[in-house]
C-alpha positions in Angstrom: -185.6 63.1 -82.8 -183.4 64.1 -79.9 -183.1 61.6 -77.0 -183.0 62.7 -73.4 -180.6 61.4 -70.9 -183.4 59.4 -69.3 -184.3 57.7 -72.5 -180.6 56.9 -73.2 -180.2 55.6 -69.6 -183.3 53.4 -69.9 -182.1 52.0 -73.2 -178.7 51.0 -71.7 -180.3 49.7 -68.5 -182.5 47.4 -70.6 -179.5 46.2 -72.5 -177.5 45.7 -69.3 -180.4 43.8 -67.7 -180.6 41.5 -70.7 -176.9 40.9 -70.6 -177.0 40.1 -66.9 -179.7 37.6 -67.4 -177.8 36.0 -70.3 -174.6 35.8 -68.2 -176.5 34.3 -65.3 -178.1 31.6 -67.6 -174.7 30.8 -69.2 -173.1 30.5 -65.7 -175.9 28.2 -64.6 -175.5 26.0 -67.6 -171.7 25.8 -67.1 -172.3 24.8 -63.4 -174.9 22.3 -64.4 -172.7 20.7 -67.0 -169.7 20.7 -64.6 -171.8 19.2 -61.9 -173.3 16.4 -64.1 -169.9 15.5 -65.7 -168.0 15.4 -62.4 -167.2 11.8 -61.4 -166.4 12.6 -57.8 -168.9 13.2 -55.1 -172.5 12.1 -54.6 -175.3 13.0 -57.0 -178.2 14.2 -55.0 -181.8 14.8 -56.1 -184.4 16.6 -54.1 -188.2 16.6 -54.4 -191.2 18.3 -53.0 -194.7 16.9 -53.3 -197.7 19.2 -53.2 -201.3 18.7 -54.3 -200.4 15.7 -56.4 -197.4 17.4 -58.2 -193.8 16.6 -57.6 -191.1 19.3 -58.0 -187.5 18.2 -58.3 -184.1 19.8 -57.9 -180.6 18.5 -58.8 -178.5 16.8 -59.5 -176.1 18.4 -57.0 -173.3 17.4 -54.7 -175.3 17.8 -51.5 -178.7 16.7 -50.2 -179.3 20.2 -48.7 -178.7 22.0 -52.0 -180.8 19.5 -53.9 -183.7 20.0 -51.5 -183.3 23.8 -51.7 -183.4 23.6 -55.5 -186.6 21.5 -55.4 -188.1 24.0 -53.1 -187.2 26.8 -55.6 -189.2 25.0 -58.2 -192.1 24.4 -55.8 -192.1 28.0 -54.9 -192.1 29.2 -58.5 -194.9 26.9 -59.6 -197.1 26.2 -56.7 -196.5 28.3 -53.5 -199.5 30.5 -52.8 -197.4 33.2 -51.0 -194.9 33.5 -53.8 -197.8 33.7 -56.3 -199.3 36.5 -54.3 -195.9 38.4 -54.2 -195.6 37.9 -58.0 -199.1 39.2 -58.7 -198.5 42.3 -56.6 -195.2 42.9 -58.3 -196.8 42.3 -61.8 -199.5 44.8 -61.1 -197.0 47.4 -59.9 -195.1 50.0 -61.9 -192.1 47.7 -61.9 -194.1 44.8 -63.4 -195.6 47.2 -66.0 -192.2 48.5 -66.9 -190.9 45.0 -67.3 -193.8 44.2 -69.7 -195.8 42.0 -67.2 -193.6 38.9 -67.8 -194.6 35.4 -66.6 -193.2 34.3 -63.2 -190.3 32.4 -64.7 -189.0 35.6 -66.4 -190.1 38.0 -63.7 -187.6 36.6 -61.2 -184.8 37.7 -63.5 -186.2 41.2 -63.9 -186.7 42.0 -60.2 -184.0 41.2 -57.5 -186.5 41.4 -54.6 -188.8 38.9 -56.3 -185.9 36.5 -57.0 -184.6 36.9 -53.4 -188.1 36.2 -52.0 -188.3 33.0 -54.1 -184.8 31.7 -53.4 -184.3 32.8 -49.8 -187.7 33.4 -48.1 -190.0 31.0 -49.8 -187.4 28.2 -50.4 -186.2 28.6 -46.8 -189.8 28.2 -45.5 -190.3 25.2 -47.8 -187.1 23.4 -46.5 -188.2 24.2 -42.9 -191.7 22.8 -43.6 -190.2 19.6 -45.0 -188.1 19.2 -41.9 -191.1 19.8 -39.7 -193.2 17.3 -41.7 -195.9 19.8 -42.8 -194.8 19.6 -46.4 -193.7 16.3 -48.1 -190.3 16.2 -49.6 -186.9 14.5 -49.4 -183.4 14.5 -50.9 -181.5 11.4 -51.8 -177.8 11.0 -52.8 -176.3 8.1 -54.8 
């Protein structure tokens, strides 16, 4: 069976996407290990409390980063707006082409979804904590 250029391009794009995700995960693990094994600097943990659940982030070297990471986890698991964005994406052609993955995988398959989670949603979360409309904090030791 003869493959078309589109089929070949799709095949390599799929492999490239998988490689990119693997490289990102490896990079994250290296950073996490480096951060946890470093003896200098404060170890900060962030948390967000929402409807009886607590979402954490850290350890990191700054309270702001720890709070942002906790907000990433809150957005992924509990934020209604992010959930709506995910469901719209999952029902779209892009979601179908990606195999309708769960949220935790979908963010690595769609840059816009990942950006919405880490920039828009997490940014709103941090702002809501500062305003007092969402419970959360970050502490450093």
